[in-house]
GUGU-329230 format. One record per residue (C-alpha): residue in three letters; x, y, z. Coordinates in steps of 0.001 Angstrom, whole numbers, plus 500000, padded with zeros to 6 digits. Example, Ala and Ser with C-alpha at 12.3 -4.5 7.8 and 13.67 -1.06 7.14 Angstrom:
% GUGU-329230
ALA512300495500507800/SER513670498940507140/
***
This chain:
% GUGU-329230
MET332381533211885501/PRO334729535525887601/HIS338326534596887971/ALA339702534240891121/LEU343559532952891841/ILE344917531796895043/ILE348398532973896081/ASP348657530399898630/ASP352148528382900362/ASP349837526379902405/ALA347944523489900641/SER345752523184902515/GLU344491526706903090/SER344626527207899556/ALA342515524599899425/ALA339767525606901662/LEU339929528924899899/ALA339350527878896311/GLU336109526182897358/LEU334504528851899799/VAL335113531098896212/ALA333828528611893805/ASP331278528158896503/GLU331124532056895625/GLY330710531309892063/PHE334185532344890485/THR336844529608888913/THR339666529452890351/SER342910528566890553/VAL345844527772892894/THR349283528235892929/GLY352129528342896432/SER354708530390894885/LEU355266533965893334/ALA356804532362890180/GLU354606530731889088/ALA351688533031889975/ARG353686535455887570/GLU352217533355884932/ARG348825532924886354/LEU348978536650886064/ARG349008536808883228/ASN345341535579882225/ALA344683538998884137/PRO342268537543887432/ASP338948538970888311/VAL340282538403892019/ILE343684538068894133/LEU343503536592897090/LEU347217536187898254/ASP348944535279901637/LEU351604537986902929/VAL354385536212902787/LEU355526533324900480/PRO358364531182899892/ASP360497533485897124/GLY359109536589897401/ILE356816539029899652/HIS352770540064898750/ALA354072542976897706/ARG355497542358894776/VAL352496540573893301/ARG350690543025893739/LEU352570545306892187/GLU353036542985889232/ALA349656542052888802/ALA348523546435888594/ARG351347546828885959/ALA349594543361883760/ALA346137544724884203/GLY347345548075883110/GLN346283549780886504/ALA348309552972888199/LEU348945551991891941/SER348813554445895060/PRO351977555012896583/ILE351186552623899420/ASP350371550023896666/ASP354936550954895786/PRO356805549439897396/ALA359146551369895703/TYR357104554226897357/PHE359102553054900976/ALA362351553135900074/GLN362487556780899340/
***
């Protein structure tokens, strides 16, 4: 069964997303912080749904770390370092 990681600091939004995704046949796990998301990325979720701004970081950092954990290359638009040039 595919697994979805939901990263959002709003508990009610996370719960609603988890229910919606579960109804589509996914198992789910929910976290509200970038720090906890890093731990959950080790389990290589099939789908990541994330808030744009978290209390301890931004969505681009999660996308970068998820891609690296999965051994995927990033396009320039996905790599925050690209915009720092």
